[in-house]
N, C-alpha and C positions, 0 to 999 in steps of 0.2 A: 504494500500500500504506500509506504513512504517513498519508494523508488518511483512509483507511478506518479505520485504527487509532485515530486521534484522534476520529473520529466515535463509535466504539464506546465509547471512554473517557468521552465526554460523556454518552452514554446510560446507562452504568453509574453515573455520578455521580448522575443523577436517581433511578435505581432504589434506590441505596444510601441516599439521603436519605429516600425515601418509606418504605423498610423501617424506618428508624430513627425515623420519624414526626417528622421535622424539617421543619416547613412552610416556614420562611423559606429555608433552604438548598436545599430541593427546588425551590421556585419560582425561585430564582436560577439553579440548575443547568438548569432547564427553559428559562429565557430564553436561556441560552447554547447549548442543544442545538437549539432550534427553527430558528434561522437556519442552523446547520451542516447540519441535515438537509435543509432546503429547498434550500440551495446544492448539496449532494451530489445531490439529485434533479434539479435543473436541469442540472447538468453531466453527468449520466449515470453517476455513480459508483455510485448505486443507482437502482432504478426510481422514477419520480415517485410512483406510487401506493404503493409501499413506504414512501417517505419520508413521505407524507401519513398513512399508517396508523400509523407509528411516532409521529409527532407527536400524533395523536389519542389513542393509547393512553397515552402518557406524560402528556398533559394530563389525561386521566381519572384516572390514578393520583394526580397531584398534587392535583387538585380533590377527591378522595375524603378527603383529610386535613382539609379545612376544614369 
């Protein structure tokens, strides 16, 4: 439960920075979220494809700022 909650917090940090149009902080938050998502997918906390999809969508949002 704690690991899943921490994962959601990292995802929300990326989304919050994208919505405030803060490129540097969004990119930094994304760098923290990607390994956490990949690790959660590898461990079976979330499905692997779900993790991959979330990484892709967050990356697209951050890249849309540039």
